[in-house]
C-alpha positions as YAML, in Angstrom:
chain: A
units: angstrom
residues:
- id: 1
  name: MET
  ca: [-23.57, 7.14, -9.27]
- id: 2
  name: PRO
  ca: [-20.99, 9.00, -7.95]
- id: 3
  name: THR
  ca: [-17.51, 8.13, -9.37]
- id: 4
  name: VAL
  ca: [-13.54, 7.97, -8.23]
- id: 5
  name: ALA
  ca: [-10.36, 7.18, -9.39]
- id: 6
  name: ILE
  ca: [-7.52, 5.43, -7.28]
- id: 7
  name: ILE
  ca: [-4.42, 6.18, -8.56]
- id: 8
  name: GLY
  ca: [-0.95, 5.35, -7.36]
- id: 9
  name: THR
  ca: [-0.53, 1.85, -6.71]
- id: 10
  name: ARG
  ca: [0.54, -0.90, -9.07]
- id: 11
  name: GLY
  ca: [-2.98, -1.79, -9.89]
- id: 12
  name: TYR
  ca: [-6.34, -3.84, -8.88]
- id: 13
  name: PRO
  ca: [-6.33, -6.59, -8.08]
- id: 14
  name: SER
  ca: [-2.48, -6.69, -6.92]
- id: 15
  name: TYR
  ca: [-0.73, -8.53, -4.26]
- id: 16
  name: TYR
  ca: [2.17, -6.27, -4.16]
- id: 17
  name: GLY
  ca: [1.95, -4.05, -0.73]
- id: 18
  name: GLY
  ca: [-0.01, -2.45, 1.61]
- id: 19
  name: PHE
  ca: [-1.44, -0.27, -0.44]
- id: 20
  name: GLU
  ca: [-2.31, -3.19, -3.07]
- id: 21
  name: THR
  ca: [-4.24, -4.57, -0.33]
- id: 22
  name: ALA
  ca: [-6.13, -1.64, 0.97]
- id: 23
  name: VAL
  ca: [-7.02, -1.41, -3.08]
- id: 24
  name: ARG
  ca: [-8.36, -5.48, -3.27]
- id: 25
  name: LYS
  ca: [-10.62, -4.77, -0.57]
- id: 26
  name: LEU
  ca: [-11.88, -0.92, -1.10]
- id: 27
  name: ALA
  ca: [-12.92, -1.08, -4.82]
- id: 28
  name: PRO
  ca: [-15.42, -3.68, -4.23]
- id: 29
  name: HIS
  ca: [-16.50, -2.25, -1.18]
- id: 30
  name: LEU
  ca: [-17.03, 1.11, -3.00]
- id: 31
  name: ALA
  ca: [-18.75, -0.45, -5.59]
- id: 32
  name: ASP
  ca: [-21.18, -2.32, -3.17]
- id: 33
  name: ALA
  ca: [-21.80, 0.89, -1.75]
- id: 34
  name: GLY
  ca: [-23.18, 2.62, -4.94]
- id: 35
  name: TRP
  ca: [-19.63, 4.19, -6.29]
- id: 36
  name: ASP
  ca: [-18.51, 3.47, -10.10]
- id: 37
  name: VAL
  ca: [-15.14, 2.63, -9.26]
- id: 38
  name: THR
  ca: [-11.77, 3.41, -11.31]
- id: 39
  name: VAL
  ca: [-8.59, 1.36, -10.54]
- id: 40
  name: TYR
  ca: [-5.54, 2.72, -12.73]
- id: 41
  name: SER
  ca: [-2.44, 0.13, -13.35]
- id: 42
  name: ARG
  ca: [0.81, -0.60, -14.21]
- id: 43
  name: PRO
  ca: [0.83, -3.17, -17.53]
- id: 44
  name: GLY
  ca: [1.53, -6.78, -15.77]
- id: 45
  name: ALA
  ca: [1.07, -5.82, -12.10]
- id: 46
  name: THR
  ca: [-2.82, -7.31, -11.69]
- id: 47
  name: TYR
  ca: [-4.42, -10.73, -12.05]
- id: 48
  name: SER
  ca: [-6.88, -10.52, -15.24]
- id: 49
  name: ASP
  ca: [-8.21, -14.21, -14.17]
- id: 50
  name: ASP
  ca: [-7.74, -13.72, -10.24]
- id: 51
  name: PRO
  ca: [-11.40, -15.17, -9.19]
- id: 52
  name: ASP
  ca: [-11.85, -13.00, -6.89]
- id: 53
  name: ARG
  ca: [-11.32, -9.96, -9.42]
- id: 54
  name: ASP
  ca: [-14.94, -8.03, -8.80]
- id: 55
  name: PRO
  ca: [-16.18, -7.24, -12.69]
- id: 56
  name: ARG
  ca: [-18.25, -4.07, -11.26]
- id: 57
  name: VAL
  ca: [-14.22, -2.16, -10.56]
- id: 58
  name: GLU
  ca: [-12.62, -0.96, -13.93]
- id: 59
  name: VAL
  ca: [-9.23, -1.51, -14.35]
- id: 60
  name: VAL
  ca: [-7.55, 1.42, -16.55]
- id: 61
  name: GLU
  ca: [-3.49, 0.92, -17.27]
- id: 62
  name: THR
  ca: [-1.45, 3.39, -18.23]
- id: 63
  name: ARG
  ca: [2.56, 3.57, -18.68]
- id: 64
  name: GLY
  ca: [5.58, 4.77, -17.03]
- id: 65
  name: TRP
  ca: [8.52, 3.77, -16.13]
- id: 66
  name: GLU
  ca: [9.30, 1.10, -14.63]
- id: 67
  name: LYS
  ca: [12.47, 1.58, -12.72]
- id: 68
  name: LYS
  ca: [12.79, 1.72, -8.63]
- id: 69
  name: SER
  ca: [13.70, 5.64, -8.52]
- id: 70
  name: LEU
  ca: [10.98, 6.92, -11.18]
- id: 71
  name: SER
  ca: [8.02, 4.03, -11.59]
- id: 72
  name: THR
  ca: [5.77, 6.18, -8.94]
- id: 73
  name: LEU
  ca: [6.04, 9.33, -10.51]
- id: 74
  name: THR
  ca: [5.88, 7.94, -14.03]
- id: 75
  name: TYR
  ca: [3.25, 6.28, -13.68]
- id: 76
  name: GLY
  ca: [1.29, 8.59, -11.24]
- id: 77
  name: LEU
  ca: [1.56, 11.34, -14.15]
- id: 78
  name: THR
  ca: [0.36, 9.45, -16.54]
- id: 79
  name: SER
  ca: [-2.95, 8.34, -14.41]
- id: 80
  name: ALA
  ca: [-3.81, 11.89, -12.90]
- id: 81
  name: VAL
  ca: [-3.58, 12.74, -17.01]
- id: 82
  name: HIS
  ca: [-5.53, 10.32, -17.72]
- id: 83
  name: ALA
  ca: [-8.17, 10.80, -14.61]
- id: 84
  name: SER
  ca: [-8.30, 14.66, -14.78]
- id: 85
  name: ARG
  ca: [-9.57, 13.83, -18.60]
- id: 86
  name: ARG
  ca: [-12.37, 11.89, -17.58]
- id: 87
  name: LYS
  ca: [-13.25, 14.15, -14.05]
- id: 88
  name: PRO
  ca: [-14.34, 11.41, -11.95]
- id: 89
  name: ASP
  ca: [-16.08, 12.87, -8.25]
- id: 90
  name: VAL
  ca: [-13.18, 12.38, -6.53]
- id: 91
  name: ALA
  ca: [-9.48, 10.94, -7.02]
- id: 92
  name: LEU
  ca: [-8.27, 8.68, -3.93]
- id: 93
  name: VAL
  ca: [-4.28, 9.39, -4.08]
- id: 94
  name: MET
  ca: [-1.77, 6.99, -2.37]
- id: 95
  name: ASN
  ca: [1.98, 7.84, -1.51]
- id: 96
  name: VAL
  ca: [3.21, 11.77, -2.04]
- id: 97
  name: ALA
  ca: [5.16, 10.99, -4.50]
- id: 98
  name: ASN
  ca: [1.66, 11.83, -6.80]
- id: 99
  name: GLY
  ca: [1.71, 15.22, -4.98]
- id: 100
  name: TYR
  ca: [3.30, 16.91, -8.03]
- id: 101
  name: TRP
  ca: [0.61, 15.92, -10.10]
- id: 102
  name: LEU
  ca: [-2.24, 17.17, -7.55]
- id: 103
  name: PRO
  ca: [-2.36, 20.39, -9.25]
- id: 104
  name: LEU
  ca: [-3.81, 18.23, -12.30]
- id: 105
  name: LEU
  ca: [-5.97, 17.26, -10.20]
- id: 106
  name: ARG
  ca: [-7.27, 20.26, -8.88]
- id: 107
  name: ARG
  ca: [-7.16, 22.45, -12.21]
- id: 108
  name: ALA
  ca: [-9.09, 19.61, -13.44]
- id: 109
  name: GLY
  ca: [-11.88, 19.82, -10.70]
- id: 110
  name: VAL
  ca: [-11.24, 17.03, -9.42]
- id: 111
  name: PRO
  ca: [-11.02, 17.03, -5.08]
- id: 112
  name: THR
  ca: [-8.12, 14.58, -3.94]
- id: 113
  name: LEU
  ca: [-8.11, 12.34, -0.69]
- id: 114
  name: VAL
  ca: [-4.13, 11.62, 0.17]
- id: 115
  name: ASN
  ca: [-3.26, 8.81, 1.74]
- id: 116
  name: VAL
  ca: [0.38, 10.26, 3.10]
- id: 117
  name: ASP
  ca: [1.72, 6.83, 4.35]
- id: 118
  name: GLY
  ca: [4.40, 6.73, 6.15]
- id: 119
  name: VAL
  ca: [7.80, 9.28, 5.98]
- id: 120
  name: GLU
  ca: [9.32, 8.06, 2.83]
- id: 121
  name: TRP
  ca: [12.00, 10.59, 2.63]
- id: 122
  name: ASP
  ca: [13.80, 9.22, 5.51]
- id: 123
  name: ARG
  ca: [13.73, 5.48, 4.59]
- id: 124
  name: ALA
  ca: [17.13, 4.11, 4.27]
- id: 125
  name: LYS
  ca: [16.57, 2.48, 1.18]
- id: 126
  name: TRP
  ca: [16.37, 5.98, -1.42]
- id: 127
  name: GLY
  ca: [19.05, 8.28, -1.86]
- id: 128
  name: ALA
  ca: [20.03, 11.73, -1.20]
- id: 129
  name: THR
  ca: [18.04, 12.68, -4.24]
- id: 130
  name: ALA
  ca: [14.98, 10.23, -4.13]
- id: 131
  name: LYS
  ca: [14.81, 11.61, -0.39]
- id: 132
  name: ARG
  ca: [14.59, 15.27, -1.71]
- id: 133
  name: VAL
  ca: [12.24, 13.98, -4.33]
- id: 134
  name: PHE
  ca: [9.62, 12.27, -1.91]
- id: 135
  name: ARG
  ca: [9.88, 15.55, 1.12]
- id: 136
  name: THR
  ca: [8.94, 17.68, -2.19]
- id: 137
  name: GLY
  ca: [5.94, 15.88, -2.73]
- id: 138
  name: ALA
  ca: [5.11, 15.79, 0.30]
- id: 139
  name: ARG
  ca: [5.10, 19.30, 0.29]
- id: 140
  name: LEU
  ca: [2.91, 19.71, -2.39]
- id: 141
  name: THR
  ca: [1.07, 17.28, -1.22]
- id: 142
  name: ALA
  ca: [0.43, 19.61, 1.76]
- id: 143
  name: ARG
  ca: [-0.33, 22.68, -0.47]
- id: 144
  name: TYR
  ca: [-2.73, 20.66, -3.03]
- id: 145
  name: ALA
  ca: [-4.78, 17.50, -1.68]
- id: 146
  name: THR
  ca: [-8.23, 18.34, -0.55]
- id: 147
  name: ARG
  ca: [-7.68, 16.33, 2.41]
- id: 148
  name: LEU
  ca: [-4.69, 13.63, 3.34]
- id: 149
  name: VAL
  ca: [-5.60, 10.07, 5.41]
- id: 150
  name: PHE
  ca: [-3.13, 9.01, 7.74]
- id: 151
  name: ASP
  ca: [-2.70, 5.10, 9.32]
- id: 152
  name: SER
  ca: [-0.54, 6.30, 12.17]
- id: 153
  name: LYS
  ca: [-1.29, 8.32, 14.57]
- id: 154
  name: VAL
  ca: [2.56, 9.64, 14.95]
- id: 155
  name: ILE
  ca: [2.06, 10.39, 11.36]
- id: 156
  name: GLU
  ca: [-0.36, 12.56, 11.84]
- id: 157
  name: ARG
  ca: [1.12, 14.22, 14.26]
- id: 158
  name: ARG
  ca: [4.61, 14.86, 12.41]
- id: 159
  name: TRP
  ca: [2.57, 15.93, 9.24]
- id: 160
  name: ALA
  ca: [1.27, 18.78, 11.61]
- id: 161
  name: ARG
  ca: [4.00, 19.97, 13.23]
- id: 162
  name: GLU
  ca: [6.11, 19.36, 9.67]
- id: 163
  name: PHE
  ca: [3.57, 20.93, 7.31]
- id: 164
  name: ASP
  ca: [0.35, 22.15, 9.20]
- id: 165
  name: ARG
  ca: [-1.78, 20.14, 7.82]
- id: 166
  name: ASP
  ca: [-4.36, 17.54, 9.88]
- id: 167
  name: GLY
  ca: [-6.63, 15.06, 8.20]
- id: 168
  name: ILE
  ca: [-8.01, 11.45, 8.65]
- id: 169
  name: PHE
  ca: [-6.96, 8.94, 10.86]
- id: 170
  name: ILE
  ca: [-7.55, 5.35, 9.60]
- id: 171
  name: PRO
  ca: [-5.96, 2.98, 11.54]
- id: 172
  name: TYR
  ca: [-4.77, -0.55, 10.14]
- id: 173
  name: GLY
  ca: [-7.69, -3.29, 10.18]
- id: 174
  name: GLY
  ca: [-7.77, -6.89, 9.57]
- id: 175
  name: ASP
  ca: [-10.16, -9.60, 8.77]
- id: 176
  name: THR
  ca: [-12.01, -11.84, 10.89]
- id: 177
  name: LEU
  ca: [-11.51, -15.69, 9.70]
- id: 178
  name: PRO
  ca: [-14.41, -17.93, 10.31]
- id: 179
  name: GLU
  ca: [-12.40, -20.80, 9.86]
- id: 180
  name: VAL
  ca: [-9.00, -21.74, 11.37]
- id: 181
  name: LEU
  ca: [-6.01, -21.19, 8.20]
- id: 182
  name: PRO
  ca: [-4.12, -24.71, 7.27]
- id: 183
  name: ILE
  ca: [-0.70, -24.51, 8.45]
- id: 184
  name: GLU
  ca: [2.79, -24.65, 6.58]
- id: 185
  name: PRO
  ca: [4.21, -28.32, 7.06]
- id: 186
  name: GLY
  ca: [6.76, -28.86, 9.51]
- id: 187
  name: LEU
  ca: [4.83, -26.10, 12.12]
- id: 188
  name: ARG
  ca: [3.04, -26.09, 14.89]
- id: 189
  name: HIS
  ca: [-0.26, -24.14, 15.91]
- id: 190
  name: ARG
  ca: [1.10, -21.51, 17.88]
- id: 191
  name: GLY
  ca: [4.27, -23.37, 17.89]
- id: 192
  name: TYR
  ca: [6.54, -20.53, 16.31]
- id: 193
  name: ALA
  ca: [7.94, -16.53, 15.89]
- id: 194
  name: LEU
  ca: [6.25, -14.41, 12.86]
- id: 195
  name: LEU
  ca: [7.57, -11.98, 11.38]
- id: 196
  name: VAL
  ca: [6.08, -10.53, 7.91]
- id: 197
  name: ALA
  ca: [7.94, -7.73, 6.13]
- id: 198
  name: ARG
  ca: [9.44, -6.53, 3.31]
- id: 199
  name: PHE
  ca: [12.86, -7.73, 3.78]
- id: 200
  name: VAL
  ca: [14.49, -3.94, 4.40]
- id: 201
  name: PRO
  ca: [16.86, -2.11, 7.41]
- id: 202
  name: GLU
  ca: [13.28, -0.06, 8.01]
- id: 203
  name: ASN
  ca: [11.03, -2.69, 8.89]
- id: 204
  name: SER
  ca: [13.93, -4.05, 12.06]
- id: 205
  name: VAL
  ca: [14.46, -7.01, 9.98]
- id: 206
  name: PRO
  ca: [18.32, -6.73, 11.03]
- id: 207
  name: GLN
  ca: [16.93, -6.40, 14.73]
- id: 208
  name: PHE
  ca: [14.60, -9.13, 14.28]
- id: 209
  name: LEU
  ca: [17.24, -11.86, 12.78]
- id: 210
  name: ARG
  ca: [19.57, -10.64, 15.83]
- id: 211
  name: ALA
  ca: [16.70, -11.88, 18.58]
- id: 212
  name: ALA
  ca: [15.91, -14.88, 16.45]
- id: 213
  name: ARG
  ca: [19.09, -16.87, 16.56]
- id: 214
  name: GLU
  ca: [18.03, -16.65, 20.37]
- id: 215
  name: ILE
  ca: [14.05, -17.67, 19.89]
- id: 216
  name: ALA
  ca: [15.47, -20.09, 17.23]
- id: 217
  name: GLN
  ca: [16.62, -22.62, 20.46]
- id: 218
  name: HIS
  ca: [13.15, -23.41, 21.80]
- id: 219
  name: HIS
  ca: [10.77, -22.33, 19.03]
- id: 220
  name: ASP
  ca: [10.30, -22.28, 14.50]
- id: 221
  name: VAL
  ca: [10.67, -18.75, 13.17]
- id: 222
  name: VAL
  ca: [9.15, -17.75, 10.15]
- id: 223
  name: LEU
  ca: [10.02, -15.20, 7.71]
- id: 224
  name: VAL
  ca: [7.67, -14.12, 5.41]
- id: 225
  name: GLY
  ca: [7.96, -11.31, 2.78]
- id: 226
  name: SER
  ca: [9.88, -10.20, -0.25]
- id: 227
  name: SER
  ca: [13.47, -8.08, -0.66]
- id: 228
  name: GLY
  ca: [11.49, -5.04, -2.29]
- id: 229
  name: TYR
  ca: [12.02, -3.51, -5.21]
- id: 230
  name: GLY
  ca: [14.79, -5.29, -7.34]
- id: 231
  name: GLY
  ca: [16.61, -6.71, -4.01]
- id: 232
  name: ASN
  ca: [18.04, -10.05, -3.17]
- id: 233
  name: SER
  ca: [16.24, -11.96, -1.08]
- id: 234
  name: THR
  ca: [18.76, -14.60, -1.20]
- id: 235
  name: ARG
  ca: [21.11, -12.51, 0.96]
- id: 236
  name: TRP
  ca: [18.68, -12.51, 4.26]
- id: 237
  name: ARG
  ca: [18.71, -17.02, 3.42]
- id: 238
  name: HIS
  ca: [22.36, -16.55, 4.08]
- id: 239
  name: ALA
  ca: [21.96, -14.63, 7.64]
- id: 240
  name: CYS
  ca: [19.48, -16.65, 8.96]
- id: 241
  name: HIS
  ca: [20.17, -19.49, 11.70]
- id: 242
  name: ALA
  ca: [19.20, -22.91, 10.13]
- id: 243
  name: GLN
  ca: [16.11, -23.39, 12.58]
- id: 244
  name: ILE
  ca: [14.95, -20.01, 10.41]
- id: 245
  name: ARG
  ca: [12.50, -20.31, 7.74]
- id: 246
  name: VAL
  ca: [11.92, -17.72, 5.11]
- id: 247
  name: PHE
  ca: [9.09, -17.73, 2.89]
- id: 248
  name: THR
  ca: [8.85, -15.45, 0.05]
- id: 249
  name: GLY
  ca: [6.73, -15.41, -3.37]
- id: 250
  name: SER
  ca: [7.80, -18.28, -4.40]
- id: 251
  name: ASP
  ca: [7.40, -19.64, -1.81]
- id: 252
  name: ILE
  ca: [3.72, -19.11, 0.22]
- id: 253
  name: SER
  ca: [0.99, -18.91, -2.07]
- id: 254
  name: ALA
  ca: [-0.55, -15.36, -1.84]
- id: 255
  name: THR
  ca: [-3.81, -16.02, -0.69]
- id: 256
  name: THR
  ca: [-2.74, -17.16, 2.42]
- id: 257
  name: VAL
  ca: [-0.02, -13.74, 2.99]
- id: 258
  name: GLY
  ca: [-3.62, -11.70, 2.16]
- id: 259
  name: TYR
  ca: [-5.30, -13.01, 5.07]
- id: 260
  name: ILE
  ca: [-2.40, -11.20, 7.22]
- id: 261
  name: ALA
  ca: [-3.09, -7.70, 6.96]
- id: 262
  name: CYS
  ca: [-6.92, -7.05, 5.44]
- id: 263
  name: GLY
  ca: [-8.74, -3.75, 5.86]
- id: 264
  name: SER
  ca: [-11.88, -4.17, 8.02]
- id: 265
  name: THR
  ca: [-15.11, -3.40, 7.81]
- id: 266
  name: LEU
  ca: [-14.65, -0.47, 9.82]
- id: 267
  name: ALA
  ca: [-11.62, 1.20, 7.86]
- id: 268
  name: LEU
  ca: [-13.09, 0.75, 4.75]
- id: 269
  name: THR
  ca: [-16.66, 2.29, 6.03]
- id: 270
  name: PHE
  ca: [-14.55, 5.38, 7.25]
- id: 271
  name: MET
  ca: [-12.15, 5.49, 3.79]
- id: 272
  name: GLY
  ca: [-16.41, 5.89, 1.96]
- id: 273
  name: ILE
  ca: [-17.05, 8.58, 4.10]
- id: 274
  name: ALA
  ca: [-13.91, 10.60, 3.56]
- id: 275
  name: LEU
  ca: [-14.09, 9.77, -0.04]
- id: 276
  name: ALA
  ca: [-18.40, 11.00, -0.39]
- id: 277
  name: ALA
  ca: [-16.80, 14.27, 2.23]
- id: 278
  name: GLN
  ca: [-14.99, 15.40, -0.91]
- id: 279
  name: ILE
  ca: [-17.66, 15.53, -2.99]
- id: 280
  name: ARG
  ca: [-20.07, 17.29, -0.77]
- id: 281
  name: HIS
  ca: [-17.43, 20.13, -0.43]
...
């Protein structure tokens, strides 16, 4: 049975963000395909009593420093060290910040498939030092990763231009729902405008809010998300028109939000093929 370690997310099962949604879908899919799956996790970040948790997926918790600018690096380091000792057939690594630890996995003979995500060193949420850390992590990822995964053609072109690396394009997918989902009280089916995002400037939330003041004259406007790591969602509520409703994690069920952006079977199949390719090489 081939073995895979998944490094760089908050764990399994977690509902924090896109990477965690991908892992919630991918880990059981790989188990179905005959893989022995281990997901590295952060203490307190997963739901051990989640009814959808697949018992075939092993969860290994490691330690790290729970700080905005250091959490990914420190948890990535302890996960990479543990995986280097175990020597899985392949490691799926999320986030270029973990590029610092790819040499550990390479030295252990573990091929790596890295999902680079976005261009973190350009994001407004990070200061100058953090941006340099991400940029260096990207350079190390370009140098040491066995193979790369892009979820955007634009990101793929940027990596080719700036780092001279190609990879596999796997776009976002979505589940086909078997039934109509319930609508939040007070809303009408197809009667409202919806934004689902982390409430940070680079997700165009301020631009949406400006447009929402016009939209709200004729339609309900709904925002679903959170303010991100250690942020305060209250200021987004204060910035909203009275007819704009804001739902955060405490207001709306994770199950409902989870249907919004889930990996499709096709995307999961591509990821499984990509992982298998690392073993063959």
